[in-house]
mmCIF file of the N, C-alpha and C atoms, coordinates in Angstrom:
data_MODEL
# 
_entry.id   MODEL 
# 
loop_
_atom_site.group_PDB 
_atom_site.id 
_atom_site.type_symbol 
_atom_site.label_atom_id 
_atom_site.label_alt_id 
_atom_site.label_comp_id 
_atom_site.label_asym_id 
_atom_site.label_entity_id 
_atom_site.label_seq_id 
_atom_site.pdbx_PDB_ins_code 
_atom_site.Cartn_x 
_atom_site.Cartn_y 
_atom_site.Cartn_z 
_atom_site.occupancy 
_atom_site.B_iso_or_equiv 
_atom_site.pdbx_formal_charge 
_atom_site.auth_seq_id 
_atom_site.auth_comp_id 
_atom_site.auth_asym_id 
_atom_site.auth_atom_id 
_atom_site.pdbx_PDB_model_num 
ATOM 1   N N  . MET A 1 1  ? -75.968 -48.738 58.086 1.00 0.00 ? 1  MET A N  1 
ATOM 2   C CA . MET A 1 1  ? -74.947 -48.009 57.358 1.00 0.00 ? 1  MET A CA 1 
ATOM 3   C C  . MET A 1 1  ? -73.566 -48.511 57.798 1.00 0.00 ? 1  MET A C  1 
ATOM 4   N N  . PRO A 1 2  ? -72.674 -48.814 56.849 1.00 0.00 ? 2  PRO A N  1 
ATOM 5   C CA . PRO A 1 2  ? -71.348 -49.328 57.201 1.00 0.00 ? 2  PRO A CA 1 
ATOM 6   C C  . PRO A 1 2  ? -70.526 -48.299 57.968 1.00 0.00 ? 2  PRO A C  1 
ATOM 7   N N  . GLN A 1 3  ? -69.758 -48.797 58.908 1.00 0.00 ? 3  GLN A N  1 
ATOM 8   C CA . GLN A 1 3  ? -68.882 -47.944 59.714 1.00 0.00 ? 3  GLN A CA 1 
ATOM 9   C C  . GLN A 1 3  ? -67.554 -47.747 58.992 1.00 0.00 ? 3  GLN A C  1 
ATOM 10  N N  . VAL A 1 4  ? -67.052 -46.509 58.956 1.00 0.00 ? 4  VAL A N  1 
ATOM 11  C CA . VAL A 1 4  ? -65.771 -46.205 58.331 1.00 0.00 ? 4  VAL A CA 1 
ATOM 12  C C  . VAL A 1 4  ? -64.739 -46.073 59.436 1.00 0.00 ? 4  VAL A C  1 
ATOM 13  N N  . ASN A 1 5  ? -63.697 -46.897 59.380 1.00 0.00 ? 5  ASN A N  1 
ATOM 14  C CA . ASN A 1 5  ? -62.624 -46.832 60.367 1.00 0.00 ? 5  ASN A CA 1 
ATOM 15  C C  . ASN A 1 5  ? -61.335 -46.437 59.662 1.00 0.00 ? 5  ASN A C  1 
ATOM 16  N N  . LEU A 1 6  ? -60.865 -45.263 59.972 1.00 0.00 ? 6  LEU A N  1 
ATOM 17  C CA . LEU A 1 6  ? -59.655 -44.733 59.362 1.00 0.00 ? 6  LEU A CA 1 
ATOM 18  C C  . LEU A 1 6  ? -58.431 -45.247 60.104 1.00 0.00 ? 6  LEU A C  1 
ATOM 19  N N  . LEU A 1 7  ? -57.414 -45.640 59.370 1.00 0.00 ? 7  LEU A N  1 
ATOM 20  C CA . LEU A 1 7  ? -56.178 -46.097 59.996 1.00 0.00 ? 7  LEU A CA 1 
ATOM 21  C C  . LEU A 1 7  ? -55.464 -44.919 60.653 1.00 0.00 ? 7  LEU A C  1 
ATOM 22  N N  . PRO A 1 8  ? -54.896 -45.128 61.828 1.00 0.00 ? 8  PRO A N  1 
ATOM 23  C CA . PRO A 1 8  ? -54.164 -44.041 62.479 1.00 0.00 ? 8  PRO A CA 1 
ATOM 24  C C  . PRO A 1 8  ? -52.977 -43.588 61.620 1.00 0.00 ? 8  PRO A C  1 
ATOM 25  N N  . GLY A 1 9  ? -52.845 -42.298 61.450 1.00 0.00 ? 9  GLY A N  1 
ATOM 26  C CA . GLY A 1 9  ? -51.744 -41.751 60.680 1.00 0.00 ? 9  GLY A CA 1 
ATOM 27  C C  . GLY A 1 9  ? -51.960 -41.754 59.184 1.00 0.00 ? 9  GLY A C  1 
ATOM 28  N N  . ALA A 1 10 ? -53.154 -42.143 58.734 1.00 0.00 ? 10 ALA A N  1 
ATOM 29  C CA . ALA A 1 10 ? -53.414 -42.246 57.298 1.00 0.00 ? 10 ALA A CA 1 
ATOM 30  C C  . ALA A 1 10 ? -53.349 -40.880 56.618 1.00 0.00 ? 10 ALA A C  1 
ATOM 31  N N  . ILE A 1 11 ? -53.905 -39.871 57.245 1.00 0.00 ? 11 ILE A N  1 
ATOM 32  C CA . ILE A 1 11 ? -53.925 -38.541 56.634 1.00 0.00 ? 11 ILE A CA 1 
ATOM 33  C C  . ILE A 1 11 ? -52.512 -37.982 56.525 1.00 0.00 ? 11 ILE A C  1 
ATOM 34  N N  . SER A 1 12 ? -51.716 -38.140 57.559 1.00 0.00 ? 12 SER A N  1 
ATOM 35  C CA . SER A 1 12 ? -50.341 -37.632 57.492 1.00 0.00 ? 12 SER A CA 1 
ATOM 36  C C  . SER A 1 12 ? -49.531 -38.389 56.449 1.00 0.00 ? 12 SER A C  1 
ATOM 37  N N  . GLU A 1 13 ? -49.812 -39.670 56.271 1.00 0.00 ? 13 GLU A N  1 
ATOM 38  C CA . GLU A 1 13 ? -49.125 -40.461 55.243 1.00 0.00 ? 13 GLU A CA 1 
ATOM 39  C C  . GLU A 1 13 ? -49.525 -39.988 53.845 1.00 0.00 ? 13 GLU A C  1 
ATOM 40  N N  . ILE A 1 14 ? -50.814 -39.721 53.645 1.00 0.00 ? 14 ILE A N  1 
ATOM 41  C CA . ILE A 1 14 ? -51.275 -39.202 52.352 1.00 0.00 ? 14 ILE A CA 1 
ATOM 42  C C  . ILE A 1 14 ? -50.635 -37.849 52.093 1.00 0.00 ? 14 ILE A C  1 
ATOM 43  N N  . LEU A 1 15 ? -50.625 -36.987 53.098 1.00 0.00 ? 15 LEU A N  1 
ATOM 44  C CA . LEU A 1 15 ? -50.028 -35.659 52.947 1.00 0.00 ? 15 LEU A CA 1 
ATOM 45  C C  . LEU A 1 15 ? -48.553 -35.763 52.572 1.00 0.00 ? 15 LEU A C  1 
ATOM 46  N N  . ALA A 1 16 ? -47.812 -36.642 53.223 1.00 0.00 ? 16 ALA A N  1 
ATOM 47  C CA . ALA A 1 16 ? -46.386 -36.800 52.940 1.00 0.00 ? 16 ALA A CA 1 
ATOM 48  C C  . ALA A 1 16 ? -46.163 -37.332 51.524 1.00 0.00 ? 16 ALA A C  1 
ATOM 49  N N  . THR A 1 17 ? -46.949 -38.314 51.118 1.00 0.00 ? 17 THR A N  1 
ATOM 50  C CA . THR A 1 17 ? -46.802 -38.896 49.788 1.00 0.00 ? 17 THR A CA 1 
ATOM 51  C C  . THR A 1 17 ? -47.133 -37.890 48.694 1.00 0.00 ? 17 THR A C  1 
ATOM 52  N N  . VAL A 1 18 ? -48.239 -37.176 48.863 1.00 0.00 ? 18 VAL A N  1 
ATOM 53  C CA . VAL A 1 18 ? -48.658 -36.207 47.859 1.00 0.00 ? 18 VAL A CA 1 
ATOM 54  C C  . VAL A 1 18 ? -47.671 -35.046 47.791 1.00 0.00 ? 18 VAL A C  1 
ATOM 55  N N  . THR A 1 19 ? -47.154 -34.621 48.926 1.00 0.00 ? 19 THR A N  1 
ATOM 56  C CA . THR A 1 19 ? -46.159 -33.550 48.945 1.00 0.00 ? 19 THR A CA 1 
ATOM 57  C C  . THR A 1 19 ? -44.896 -33.969 48.208 1.00 0.00 ? 19 THR A C  1 
ATOM 58  N N  . ASP A 1 20 ? -44.524 -35.236 48.341 1.00 0.00 ? 20 ASP A N  1 
ATOM 59  C CA . ASP A 1 20 ? -43.318 -35.743 47.697 1.00 0.00 ? 20 ASP A CA 1 
ATOM 60  C C  . ASP A 1 20 ? -43.503 -35.931 46.189 1.00 0.00 ? 20 ASP A C  1 
ATOM 61  N N  . THR A 1 21 ? -44.666 -36.455 45.780 1.00 0.00 ? 21 THR A N  1 
ATOM 62  C CA . THR A 1 21 ? -44.873 -36.802 44.367 1.00 0.00 ? 21 THR A CA 1 
ATOM 63  C C  . THR A 1 21 ? -45.582 -35.720 43.555 1.00 0.00 ? 21 THR A C  1 
ATOM 64  N N  . HIS A 1 22 ? -46.277 -34.819 44.230 1.00 0.00 ? 22 HIS A N  1 
ATOM 65  C CA . HIS A 1 22 ? -47.081 -33.774 43.580 1.00 0.00 ? 22 HIS A CA 1 
ATOM 66  C C  . HIS A 1 22 ? -48.226 -34.357 42.767 1.00 0.00 ? 22 HIS A C  1 
ATOM 67  N N  . HIS A 1 23 ? -48.644 -35.585 43.109 1.00 0.00 ? 23 HIS A N  1 
ATOM 68  C CA . HIS A 1 23 ? -49.770 -36.248 42.463 1.00 0.00 ? 23 HIS A CA 1 
ATOM 69  C C  . HIS A 1 23 ? -50.655 -36.867 43.540 1.00 0.00 ? 23 HIS A C  1 
ATOM 70  N N  . ILE A 1 24 ? -51.961 -36.782 43.327 1.00 0.00 ? 24 ILE A N  1 
ATOM 71  C CA . ILE A 1 24 ? -52.909 -37.425 44.236 1.00 0.00 ? 24 ILE A CA 1 
ATOM 72  C C  . ILE A 1 24 ? -53.632 -38.521 43.456 1.00 0.00 ? 24 ILE A C  1 
ATOM 73  N N  . THR A 1 25 ? -53.579 -39.717 43.957 1.00 0.00 ? 25 THR A N  1 
ATOM 74  C CA . THR A 1 25 ? -54.129 -40.879 43.265 1.00 0.00 ? 25 THR A CA 1 
ATOM 75  C C  . THR A 1 25 ? -55.572 -41.126 43.693 1.00 0.00 ? 25 THR A C  1 
ATOM 76  N N  . LYS A 1 26 ? -56.211 -42.087 43.039 1.00 0.00 ? 26 LYS A N  1 
ATOM 77  C CA . LYS A 1 26 ? -57.565 -42.475 43.423 1.00 0.00 ? 26 LYS A CA 1 
ATOM 78  C C  . LYS A 1 26 ? -57.596 -43.003 44.856 1.00 0.00 ? 26 LYS A C  1 
ATOM 79  N N  . ALA A 1 27 ? -56.599 -43.791 45.215 1.00 0.00 ? 27 ALA A N  1 
ATOM 80  C CA . ALA A 1 27 ? -56.547 -44.332 46.570 1.00 0.00 ? 27 ALA A CA 1 
ATOM 81  C C  . ALA A 1 27 ? -56.423 -43.209 47.600 1.00 0.00 ? 27 ALA A C  1 
ATOM 82  N N  . ASP A 1 28 ? -55.628 -42.196 47.286 1.00 0.00 ? 28 ASP A N  1 
ATOM 83  C CA . ASP A 1 28 ? -55.499 -41.039 48.180 1.00 0.00 ? 28 ASP A CA 1 
ATOM 84  C C  . ASP A 1 28 ? -56.834 -40.325 48.331 1.00 0.00 ? 28 ASP A C  1 
ATOM 85  N N  . ARG A 1 29 ? -57.537 -40.147 47.222 1.00 0.00 ? 29 ARG A N  1 
ATOM 86  C CA . ARG A 1 29 ? -58.823 -39.450 47.251 1.00 0.00 ? 29 ARG A CA 1 
ATOM 87  C C  . ARG A 1 29 ? -59.854 -40.241 48.052 1.00 0.00 ? 29 ARG A C  1 
ATOM 88  N N  . TYR A 1 30 ? -59.866 -41.556 47.902 1.00 0.00 ? 30 TYR A N  1 
ATOM 89  C CA . TYR A 1 30 ? -60.781 -42.375 48.696 1.00 0.00 ? 30 TYR A CA 1 
ATOM 90  C C  . TYR A 1 30 ? -60.411 -42.334 50.180 1.00 0.00 ? 30 TYR A C  1 
ATOM 91  N N  . GLY A 1 31 ? -59.125 -42.263 50.468 1.00 0.00 ? 31 GLY A N  1 
ATOM 92  C CA . GLY A 1 31 ? -58.693 -42.126 51.856 1.00 0.00 ? 31 GLY A CA 1 
ATOM 93  C C  . GLY A 1 31 ? -59.153 -40.816 52.467 1.00 0.00 ? 31 GLY A C  1 
ATOM 94  N N  . LEU A 1 32 ? -59.074 -39.739 51.688 1.00 0.00 ? 32 LEU A N  1 
ATOM 95  C CA . LEU A 1 32 ? -59.552 -38.438 52.165 1.00 0.00 ? 32 LEU A CA 1 
ATOM 96  C C  . LEU A 1 32 ? -61.063 -38.458 52.354 1.00 0.00 ? 32 LEU A C  1 
ATOM 97  N N  . LEU A 1 33 ? -61.780 -39.110 51.447 1.00 0.00 ? 33 LEU A N  1 
ATOM 98  C CA . LEU A 1 33 ? -63.224 -39.234 51.571 1.00 0.00 ? 33 LEU A CA 1 
ATOM 99  C C  . LEU A 1 33 ? -63.596 -39.983 52.846 1.00 0.00 ? 33 LEU A C  1 
ATOM 100 N N  . ALA A 1 34 ? -62.910 -41.078 53.105 1.00 0.00 ? 34 ALA A N  1 
ATOM 101 C CA . ALA A 1 34 ? -63.164 -41.850 54.322 1.00 0.00 ? 34 ALA A CA 1 
ATOM 102 C C  . ALA A 1 34 ? -62.884 -41.016 55.565 1.00 0.00 ? 34 ALA A C  1 
ATOM 103 N N  . ALA A 1 35 ? -61.836 -40.208 55.512 1.00 0.00 ? 35 ALA A N  1 
ATOM 104 C CA . ALA A 1 35 ? -61.501 -39.367 56.658 1.00 0.00 ? 35 ALA A CA 1 
ATOM 105 C C  . ALA A 1 35 ? -62.575 -38.321 56.910 1.00 0.00 ? 35 ALA A C  1 
ATOM 106 N N  . LEU A 1 36 ? -63.097 -37.745 55.831 1.00 0.00 ? 36 LEU A N  1 
ATOM 107 C CA . LEU A 1 36 ? -64.130 -36.727 55.993 1.00 0.00 ? 36 LEU A CA 1 
ATOM 108 C C  . LEU A 1 36 ? -65.446 -37.324 56.480 1.00 0.00 ? 36 LEU A C  1 
ATOM 109 N N  . LEU A 1 37 ? -65.695 -38.595 56.155 1.00 0.00 ? 37 LEU A N  1 
ATOM 110 C CA . LEU A 1 37 ? -66.902 -39.263 56.639 1.00 0.00 ? 37 LEU A CA 1 
ATOM 111 C C  . LEU A 1 37 ? -66.783 -39.699 58.091 1.00 0.00 ? 37 LEU A C  1 
ATOM 112 N N  . ASP A 1 38 ? -65.568 -39.781 58.597 1.00 0.00 ? 38 ASP A N  1 
ATOM 113 C CA . ASP A 1 38 ? -65.329 -40.157 59.986 1.00 0.00 ? 38 ASP A CA 1 
ATOM 114 C C  . ASP A 1 38 ? -65.647 -38.961 60.881 1.00 0.00 ? 38 ASP A C  1 
ATOM 115 N N  . GLU A 1 39 ? -66.585 -39.122 61.786 1.00 0.00 ? 39 GLU A N  1 
ATOM 116 C CA . GLU A 1 39 ? -67.018 -38.013 62.630 1.00 0.00 ? 39 GLU A CA 1 
ATOM 117 C C  . GLU A 1 39 ? -66.012 -37.656 63.716 1.00 0.00 ? 39 GLU A C  1 
ATOM 118 N N  . SER A 1 40 ? -65.056 -38.516 63.967 1.00 0.00 ? 40 SER A N  1 
ATOM 119 C CA . SER A 1 40 ? -64.100 -38.260 65.039 1.00 0.00 ? 40 SER A CA 1 
ATOM 120 C C  . SER A 1 40 ? -62.748 -37.767 64.511 1.00 0.00 ? 40 SER A C  1 
ATOM 121 N N  . ILE A 1 41 ? -62.740 -37.200 63.314 1.00 0.00 ? 41 ILE A N  1 
ATOM 122 C CA . ILE A 1 41 ? -61.496 -36.705 62.725 1.00 0.00 ? 41 ILE A CA 1 
ATOM 123 C C  . ILE A 1 41 ? -60.982 -35.516 63.534 1.00 0.00 ? 41 ILE A C  1 
ATOM 124 N N  . SER A 1 42 ? -59.682 -35.469 63.725 1.00 0.00 ? 42 SER A N  1 
ATOM 125 C CA . SER A 1 42 ? -59.084 -34.404 64.528 1.00 0.00 ? 42 SER A CA 1 
ATOM 126 C C  . SER A 1 42 ? -58.974 -33.110 63.728 1.00 0.00 ? 42 SER A C  1 
ATOM 127 N N  . SER A 1 43 ? -58.837 -32.015 64.431 1.00 0.00 ? 43 SER A N  1 
ATOM 128 C CA . SER A 1 43 ? -58.684 -30.723 63.762 1.00 0.00 ? 43 SER A CA 1 
ATOM 129 C C  . SER A 1 43 ? -57.354 -30.666 63.007 1.00 0.00 ? 43 SER A C  1 
ATOM 130 N N  . GLU A 1 44 ? -56.350 -31.388 63.493 1.00 0.00 ? 44 GLU A N  1 
ATOM 131 C CA . GLU A 1 44 ? -55.059 -31.460 62.802 1.00 0.00 ? 44 GLU A CA 1 
ATOM 132 C C  . GLU A 1 44 ? -55.209 -32.133 61.436 1.00 0.00 ? 44 GLU A C  1 
ATOM 133 N N  . ASP A 1 45 ? -55.994 -33.218 61.383 1.00 0.00 ? 45 ASP A N  1 
ATOM 134 C CA . ASP A 1 45 ? -56.234 -33.909 60.122 1.00 0.00 ? 45 ASP A CA 1 
ATOM 135 C C  . ASP A 1 45 ? -57.071 -33.043 59.174 1.00 0.00 ? 45 ASP A C  1 
ATOM 136 N N  . LEU A 1 46 ? -58.041 -32.325 59.712 1.00 0.00 ? 46 LEU A N  1 
ATOM 137 C CA . LEU A 1 46 ? -58.831 -31.419 58.874 1.00 0.00 ? 46 LEU A CA 1 
ATOM 138 C C  . LEU A 1 46 ? -57.970 -30.320 58.269 1.00 0.00 ? 46 LEU A C  1 
ATOM 139 N N  . THR A 1 47 ? -57.024 -29.814 59.042 1.00 0.00 ? 47 THR A N  1 
ATOM 140 C CA . THR A 1 47 ? -56.100 -28.800 58.533 1.00 0.00 ? 47 THR A CA 1 
ATOM 141 C C  . THR A 1 47 ? -55.236 -29.370 57.417 1.00 0.00 ? 47 THR A C  1 
ATOM 142 N N  . ALA A 1 48 ? -54.777 -30.608 57.568 1.00 0.00 ? 48 ALA A N  1 
ATOM 143 C CA . ALA A 1 48 ? -53.972 -31.256 56.531 1.00 0.00 ? 48 ALA A CA 1 
ATOM 144 C C  . ALA A 1 48 ? -54.779 -31.440 55.250 1.00 0.00 ? 48 ALA A C  1 
ATOM 145 N N  . ILE A 1 49 ? -56.042 -31.830 55.377 1.00 0.00 ? 49 ILE A N  1 
ATOM 146 C CA . ILE A 1 49 ? -56.899 -31.987 54.206 1.00 0.00 ? 49 ILE A CA 1 
ATOM 147 C C  . ILE A 1 49 ? -57.118 -30.636 53.534 1.00 0.00 ? 49 ILE A C  1 
ATOM 148 N N  . ASP A 1 50 ? -57.323 -29.603 54.319 1.00 0.00 ? 50 ASP A N  1 
ATOM 149 C CA . ASP A 1 50 ? -57.473 -28.253 53.759 1.00 0.00 ? 50 ASP A CA 1 
ATOM 150 C C  . ASP A 1 50 ? -56.236 -27.838 52.973 1.00 0.00 ? 50 ASP A C  1 
ATOM 151 N N  . ARG A 1 51 ? -55.055 -28.158 53.496 1.00 0.00 ? 51 ARG A N  1 
ATOM 152 C CA . ARG A 1 51 ? -53.810 -27.825 52.798 1.00 0.00 ? 51 ARG A CA 1 
ATOM 153 C C  . ARG A 1 51 ? -53.712 -28.550 51.465 1.00 0.00 ? 51 ARG A C  1 
ATOM 154 N N  . LEU A 1 52 ? -54.107 -29.831 51.461 1.00 0.00 ? 52 LEU A N  1 
ATOM 155 C CA . LEU A 1 52 ? -54.086 -30.599 50.213 1.00 0.00 ? 52 LEU A CA 1 
ATOM 156 C C  . LEU A 1 52 ? -55.053 -30.015 49.181 1.00 0.00 ? 52 LEU A C  1 
ATOM 157 N N  . LEU A 1 53 ? -56.252 -29.687 49.620 1.00 0.00 ? 53 LEU A N  1 
ATOM 158 C CA . LEU A 1 53 ? -57.241 -29.125 48.700 1.00 0.00 ? 53 LEU A CA 1 
ATOM 159 C C  . LEU A 1 53 ? -56.800 -27.759 48.177 1.00 0.00 ? 53 LEU A C  1 
ATOM 160 N N  . TYR A 1 54 ? -56.179 -26.955 49.021 1.00 0.00 ? 54 TYR A N  1 
ATOM 161 C CA . TYR A 1 54 ? -55.677 -25.657 48.584 1.00 0.00 ? 54 TYR A CA 1 
ATOM 162 C C  . TYR A 1 54 ? -54.583 -25.828 47.526 1.00 0.00 ? 54 TYR A C  1 
ATOM 163 N N  . SER A 1 55 ? -53.666 -26.769 47.762 1.00 0.00 ? 55 SER A N  1 
ATOM 164 C CA . SER A 1 55 ? -52.595 -27.028 46.797 1.00 0.00 ? 55 SER A CA 1 
ATOM 165 C C  . SER A 1 55 ? -53.149 -27.554 45.481 1.00 0.00 ? 55 SER A C  1 
ATOM 166 N N  . LEU A 1 56 ? -54.176 -28.369 45.556 1.00 0.00 ? 56 LEU A N  1 
ATOM 167 C CA . LEU A 1 56 ? -54.817 -28.890 44.351 1.00 0.00 ? 56 LEU A CA 1 
ATOM 168 C C  . LEU A 1 56 ? -55.474 -27.761 43.562 1.00 0.00 ? 56 LEU A C  1 
ATOM 169 N N  . ARG A 1 57 ? -56.156 -26.884 44.268 1.00 0.00 ? 57 ARG A N  1 
ATOM 170 C CA . ARG A 1 57 ? -56.808 -25.753 43.619 1.00 0.00 ? 57 ARG A CA 1 
ATOM 171 C C  . ARG A 1 57 ? -55.809 -24.811 42.970 1.00 0.00 ? 57 ARG A C  1 
ATOM 172 N N  . ARG A 1 58 ? -54.645 -24.637 43.577 1.00 0.00 ? 58 ARG A N  1 
ATOM 173 C CA . ARG A 1 58 ? -53.616 -23.739 43.059 1.00 0.00 ? 58 ARG A CA 1 
ATOM 174 C C  . ARG A 1 58 ? -52.770 -24.376 41.963 1.00 0.00 ? 58 ARG A C  1 
ATOM 175 N N  . GLY A 1 59 ? -52.968 -25.659 41.684 1.00 0.00 ? 59 GLY A N  1 
ATOM 176 C CA . GLY A 1 59 ? -52.242 -26.337 40.620 1.00 0.00 ? 59 GLY A CA 1 
ATOM 177 C C  . GLY A 1 59 ? -50.905 -26.915 41.042 1.00 0.00 ? 59 GLY A C  1 
ATOM 178 N N  . ARG A 1 60 ? -50.630 -26.951 42.319 1.00 0.00 ? 60 ARG A N  1 
ATOM 179 C CA . ARG A 1 60 ? -49.362 -27.513 42.808 1.00 0.00 ? 60 ARG A CA 1 
ATOM 180 C C  . ARG A 1 60 ? -49.402 -29.032 42.854 1.00 0.00 ? 60 ARG A C  1 
ATOM 181 N N  . ILE A 1 61 ? -50.610 -29.578 42.857 1.00 0.00 ? 61 ILE A N  1 
ATOM 182 C CA . ILE A 1 61 ? -50.827 -31.022 42.882 1.00 0.00 ? 61 ILE A CA 1 
ATOM 183 C C  . ILE A 1 61 ? -51.686 -31.383 41.676 1.00 0.00 ? 61 ILE A C  1 
ATOM 184 N N  . GLN A 1 62 ? -51.364 -32.499 41.035 1.00 0.00 ? 62 GLN A N  1 
ATOM 185 C CA . GLN A 1 62 ? -52.125 -32.987 39.893 1.00 0.00 ? 62 GLN A CA 1 
ATOM 186 C C  . GLN A 1 62 ? -52.868 -34.252 40.303 1.00 0.00 ? 62 GLN A C  1 
ATOM 187 N N  . MET A 1 63 ? -54.108 -34.420 39.818 1.00 0.00 ? 63 MET A N  1 
ATOM 188 C CA . MET A 1 63 ? -54.851 -35.651 40.055 1.00 0.00 ? 63 MET A CA 1 
ATOM 189 C C  . MET A 1 63 ? -54.484 -36.670 38.989 1.00 0.00 ? 63 MET A C  1 
ATOM 190 N N  . THR A 1 64 ? -54.296 -37.890 39.406 1.00 0.00 ? 64 THR A N  1 
ATOM 191 C CA . THR A 1 64 ? -54.034 -38.978 38.460 1.00 0.00 ? 64 THR A CA 1 
ATOM 192 C C  . THR A 1 64 ? -55.188 -39.964 38.506 1.00 0.00 ? 64 THR A C  1 
ATOM 193 N N  . THR A 1 65 ? -55.369 -40.696 37.426 1.00 0.00 ? 65 THR A N  1 
ATOM 194 C CA . THR A 1 65 ? -56.424 -41.711 37.380 1.00 0.00 ? 65 THR A CA 1 
ATOM 195 C C  . THR A 1 65 ? -55.918 -43.059 37.853 1.00 0.00 ? 65 THR A C  1 
ATOM 196 N N  . GLU A 1 66 ? -54.652 -43.143 38.173 1.00 0.00 ? 66 GLU A N  1 
ATOM 197 C CA . GLU A 1 66 ? -54.074 -44.392 38.642 1.00 0.00 ? 66 GLU A CA 1 
ATOM 198 C C  . GLU A 1 66 ? -54.490 -44.657 40.077 1.00 0.00 ? 66 GLU A C  1 
ATOM 199 N N  . LEU A 1 67 ? -54.576 -45.931 40.436 1.00 0.00 ? 67 LEU A N  1 
ATOM 200 C CA . LEU A 1 67 ? -54.944 -46.288 41.785 1.00 0.00 ? 67 LEU A CA 1 
ATOM 201 C C  . LEU A 1 67 ? -53.837 -45.969 42.766 1.00 0.00 ? 67 LEU A C  1 
ATOM 202 N N  . SER A 1 68 ? -52.575 -46.209 42.334 1.00 0.00 ? 68 SER A N  1 
ATOM 203 C CA . SER A 1 68 ? -51.433 -45.968 43.199 1.00 0.00 ? 68 SER A CA 1 
ATOM 204 C C  . SER A 1 68 ? -50.225 -45.666 42.339 1.00 0.00 ? 68 SER A C  1 
ATOM 205 N N  . LEU A 1 69 ? -49.307 -44.869 42.888 1.00 0.00 ? 69 LEU A N  1 
ATOM 206 C CA . LEU A 1 69 ? -48.066 -44.557 42.160 1.00 0.00 ? 69 LEU A CA 1 
ATOM 207 C C  . LEU A 1 69 ? -46.941 -45.517 42.544 1.00 0.00 ? 69 LEU A C  1 
ATOM 208 N N  . VAL A 1 70 ? -47.188 -46.405 43.509 1.00 0.00 ? 70 VAL A N  1 
ATOM 209 C CA . VAL A 1 70 ? -46.187 -47.374 43.946 1.00 0.00 ? 70 VAL A CA 1 
ATOM 210 C C  . VAL A 1 70 ? -46.038 -48.436 42.877 1.00 0.00 ? 70 VAL A C  1 
ATOM 211 N N  . MET A 1 71 ? -44.797 -48.738 42.517 1.00 0.00 ? 71 MET A N  1 
ATOM 212 C CA . MET A 1 71 ? -44.548 -49.734 41.470 1.00 0.00 ? 71 MET A CA 1 
ATOM 213 C C  . MET A 1 71 ? -43.859 -50.934 41.999 1.00 0.00 ? 71 MET A C  1 
# 
């Protein structure tokens, strides 16, 4: 089974970007998936993911089909 190695600070970067743009991209979602598959994820990162999912459920964040919002 392939090993998933998450970049340090990736979750906080996703959180900052999504908070700024109010959109979560495919790349962001794959990053969150990789983080959840990583068994050594910190409780701080889990809390950040919970905040993102809560905001998504409440409609504060929209999902986009684009890979990235960077132009």
